[in-house]
Each structure stands twice: as structure tokens, then as C-alpha cells.
DOKE-475583 format. One record per residue (C-alpha): residue number from 1; residue in three letters; x, y, z. Coordinates in nm, 4 decimals. Each point is the difference from the previous one (the first is absolute). Layout:
N
<vomar><n>NUM</n><res>ALA</res><c1>X</c1><c2>Y</c2><c3>Z</c3></vomar>
...
//
This chain:
69
<vomar><n>1</n><res>MET</res><c1>-0.9122</c1><c2>-0.1632</c2><c3>-1.5505</c3></vomar>
<vomar><n>2</n><res>GLN</res><c1>-0.0040</c1><c2>-0.3718</c2><c3>0.0773</c3></vomar>
<vomar><n>3</n><res>VAL</res><c1>0.2630</c1><c2>-0.2059</c2><c3>-0.1765</c3></vomar>
<vomar><n>4</n><res>PHE</res><c1>-0.0731</c1><c2>-0.3281</c2><c3>0.1775</c3></vomar>
<vomar><n>5</n><res>ASN</res><c1>-0.3261</c1><c2>-0.1936</c2><c3>0.0140</c3></vomar>
<vomar><n>6</n><res>GLU</res><c1>-0.1085</c1><c2>0.0243</c2><c3>0.3631</c3></vomar>
<vomar><n>7</n><res>GLN</res><c1>-0.1624</c1><c2>-0.3443</c2><c3>-0.0104</c3></vomar>
<vomar><n>8</n><res>ARG</res><c1>0.3240</c1><c2>-0.1796</c2><c3>-0.0963</c3></vomar>
<vomar><n>9</n><res>CYS</res><c1>0.3232</c1><c2>-0.0959</c2><c3>0.1688</c3></vomar>
<vomar><n>10</n><res>TYR</res><c1>0.3303</c1><c2>0.0373</c2><c3>-0.1820</c3></vomar>
<vomar><n>11</n><res>THR</res><c1>0.3363</c1><c2>-0.1724</c2><c3>0.0203</c3></vomar>
<vomar><n>12</n><res>PRO</res><c1>0.3039</c1><c2>0.2238</c2><c3>0.0437</c3></vomar>
<vomar><n>13</n><res>LEU</res><c1>0.1048</c1><c2>-0.0995</c2><c3>-0.3528</c3></vomar>
<vomar><n>14</n><res>ARG</res><c1>-0.3317</c1><c2>0.1153</c2><c3>-0.1470</c3></vomar>
<vomar><n>15</n><res>VAL</res><c1>0.0174</c1><c2>0.3270</c2><c3>0.1963</c3></vomar>
<vomar><n>16</n><res>SER</res><c1>0.3489</c1><c2>0.0620</c2><c3>-0.1400</c3></vomar>
<vomar><n>17</n><res>GLU</res><c1>-0.1206</c1><c2>-0.0701</c2><c3>-0.3548</c3></vomar>
<vomar><n>18</n><res>ILE</res><c1>-0.2967</c1><c2>0.2371</c2><c3>0.0309</c3></vomar>
<vomar><n>19</n><res>LEU</res><c1>0.2158</c1><c2>0.2766</c2><c3>0.1480</c3></vomar>
<vomar><n>20</n><res>SER</res><c1>0.2946</c1><c2>-0.0684</c2><c3>-0.2340</c3></vomar>
<vomar><n>21</n><res>VAL</res><c1>0.2450</c1><c2>-0.0262</c2><c3>0.2889</c3></vomar>
<vomar><n>22</n><res>ASP</res><c1>0.2408</c1><c2>-0.2713</c2><c3>0.1071</c3></vomar>
<vomar><n>23</n><res>ILE</res><c1>-0.1484</c1><c2>-0.2651</c2><c3>0.2275</c3></vomar>
<vomar><n>24</n><res>SER</res><c1>0.2601</c1><c2>0.0879</c2><c3>0.2643</c3></vomar>
<vomar><n>25</n><res>THR</res><c1>-0.1662</c1><c2>0.3428</c2><c3>0.0264</c3></vomar>
<vomar><n>26</n><res>VAL</res><c1>-0.3318</c1><c2>-0.1629</c2><c3>0.0900</c3></vomar>
<vomar><n>27</n><res>TYR</res><c1>0.1663</c1><c2>-0.2201</c2><c3>0.2629</c3></vomar>
<vomar><n>28</n><res>ARG</res><c1>0.1775</c1><c2>0.3067</c2><c3>0.1407</c3></vomar>
<vomar><n>29</n><res>LEU</res><c1>-0.3370</c1><c2>0.1800</c2><c3>0.0334</c3></vomar>
<vomar><n>30</n><res>ILE</res><c1>-0.1454</c1><c2>-0.3027</c2><c3>0.1808</c3></vomar>
<vomar><n>31</n><res>ARG</res><c1>0.2992</c1><c2>-0.0245</c2><c3>0.2371</c3></vomar>
<vomar><n>32</n><res>ASP</res><c1>0.0171</c1><c2>0.3726</c2><c3>0.0782</c3></vomar>
<vomar><n>33</n><res>ILE</res><c1>0.0038</c1><c2>0.0184</c2><c3>0.3803</c3></vomar>
<vomar><n>34</n><res>ASN</res><c1>-0.1433</c1><c2>0.3522</c2><c3>0.0320</c3></vomar>
<vomar><n>35</n><res>ASP</res><c1>-0.2715</c1><c2>-0.0140</c2><c3>-0.2662</c3></vomar>
<vomar><n>36</n><res>PRO</res><c1>-0.0464</c1><c2>-0.3469</c2><c3>-0.1513</c3></vomar>
<vomar><n>37</n><res>LEU</res><c1>-0.2189</c1><c2>-0.0894</c2><c3>-0.2941</c3></vomar>
<vomar><n>38</n><res>PRO</res><c1>-0.2525</c1><c2>-0.2393</c2><c3>0.1621</c3></vomar>
<vomar><n>39</n><res>ALA</res><c1>0.0456</c1><c2>-0.3584</c2><c3>-0.1175</c3></vomar>
<vomar><n>40</n><res>PHE</res><c1>-0.0939</c1><c2>-0.3453</c2><c3>0.1243</c3></vomar>
<vomar><n>41</n><res>ARG</res><c1>0.1086</c1><c2>-0.3583</c2><c3>-0.0520</c3></vomar>
<vomar><n>42</n><res>LEU</res><c1>-0.2348</c1><c2>-0.2684</c2><c3>-0.1275</c3></vomar>
<vomar><n>43</n><res>LYS</res><c1>-0.0606</c1><c2>-0.2667</c2><c3>0.2598</c3></vomar>
<vomar><n>44</n><res>ASN</res><c1>0.0444</c1><c2>-0.3008</c2><c3>-0.2291</c3></vomar>
<vomar><n>45</n><res>ASN</res><c1>0.3309</c1><c2>0.0899</c2><c3>-0.1708</c3></vomar>
<vomar><n>46</n><res>GLY</res><c1>0.1347</c1><c2>0.3128</c2><c3>0.1688</c3></vomar>
<vomar><n>47</n><res>GLN</res><c1>0.0057</c1><c2>0.2119</c2><c3>-0.3167</c3></vomar>
<vomar><n>48</n><res>LEU</res><c1>-0.0304</c1><c2>0.3762</c2><c3>0.0431</c3></vomar>
<vomar><n>49</n><res>ARG</res><c1>-0.3047</c1><c2>0.1877</c2><c3>-0.1241</c3></vomar>
<vomar><n>50</n><res>VAL</res><c1>-0.1037</c1><c2>0.3638</c2><c3>0.0121</c3></vomar>
<vomar><n>51</n><res>HIS</res><c1>-0.3662</c1><c2>0.0966</c2><c3>-0.0058</c3></vomar>
<vomar><n>52</n><res>GLY</res><c1>-0.0990</c1><c2>0.2405</c2><c3>-0.2782</c3></vomar>
<vomar><n>53</n><res>LYS</res><c1>-0.1767</c1><c2>0.2316</c2><c3>0.2452</c3></vomar>
<vomar><n>54</n><res>ASP</res><c1>0.3179</c1><c2>0.0264</c2><c3>0.2101</c3></vomar>
<vomar><n>55</n><res>LEU</res><c1>0.2060</c1><c2>0.0758</c2><c3>-0.3113</c3></vomar>
<vomar><n>56</n><res>ASN</res><c1>-0.2321</c1><c2>0.2805</c2><c3>-0.1096</c3></vomar>
<vomar><n>57</n><res>THR</res><c1>-0.0067</c1><c2>0.1472</c2><c3>0.3517</c3></vomar>
<vomar><n>58</n><res>TYR</res><c1>0.3776</c1><c2>-0.0241</c2><c3>0.0437</c3></vomar>
<vomar><n>59</n><res>PHE</res><c1>0.0786</c1><c2>0.1721</c2><c3>-0.3295</c3></vomar>
<vomar><n>60</n><res>GLU</res><c1>-0.2677</c1><c2>0.2649</c2><c3>0.0514</c3></vomar>
<vomar><n>61</n><res>ASP</res><c1>0.1507</c1><c2>0.0786</c2><c3>0.3416</c3></vomar>
<vomar><n>62</n><res>HIS</res><c1>0.3500</c1><c2>0.0208</c2><c3>-0.1540</c3></vomar>
<vomar><n>63</n><res>LYS</res><c1>-0.0886</c1><c2>0.2095</c2><c3>-0.3018</c3></vomar>
<vomar><n>64</n><res>VAL</res><c1>0.2664</c1><c2>0.2552</c2><c3>-0.0901</c3></vomar>
<vomar><n>65</n><res>ASP</res><c1>-0.0712</c1><c2>0.3533</c2><c3>-0.1164</c3></vomar>
<vomar><n>66</n><res>PRO</res><c1>0.2803</c1><c2>0.0722</c2><c3>-0.2502</c3></vomar>
<vomar><n>67</n><res>LEU</res><c1>-0.0446</c1><c2>0.3752</c2><c3>0.0420</c3></vomar>
<vomar><n>68</n><res>ASN</res><c1>0.0909</c1><c2>-0.0243</c2><c3>0.3672</c3></vomar>
<vomar><n>69</n><res>GLU</res><c1>0.2960</c1><c2>-0.2358</c2><c3>-0.0369</c3></vomar>
//
């Protein structure tokens, strides 16, 4: 299931709103050294963005099976 539009880019704030998590959680995912959520900075103002395709891929790859937890 795709939550994010793969043709859009999202701010960390918007990602946190869609996922109903604190924005610090999104920044922590981006900064994770071992398995970071891919993000990039805009050239003109340095703001962070995350591509919708990368978000869908990241969360699909990190899906949890509650029966095996």
C-alpha cells in the first residue's frame, strides 16, 4: 500500500503529520547512521525534503509483522 504520492516531495513536518508521529522521529529516521531514510536539501534554501517514492520504499522495507514480534 502506498501512503505517499511518489511524484511529490515532502517536508519532514508533513511526513510527521501524515504518519501521526513527532517531527523528531522523522529527523531521527533521516539521521540514522545504519539505515537512514533518504532525504535531500534544496539548493536554494537548504530545506530538507523526502521524495514520496523513497518514503514508500523505506516503510515497505521496514514493515513489521505483529505476529512475529
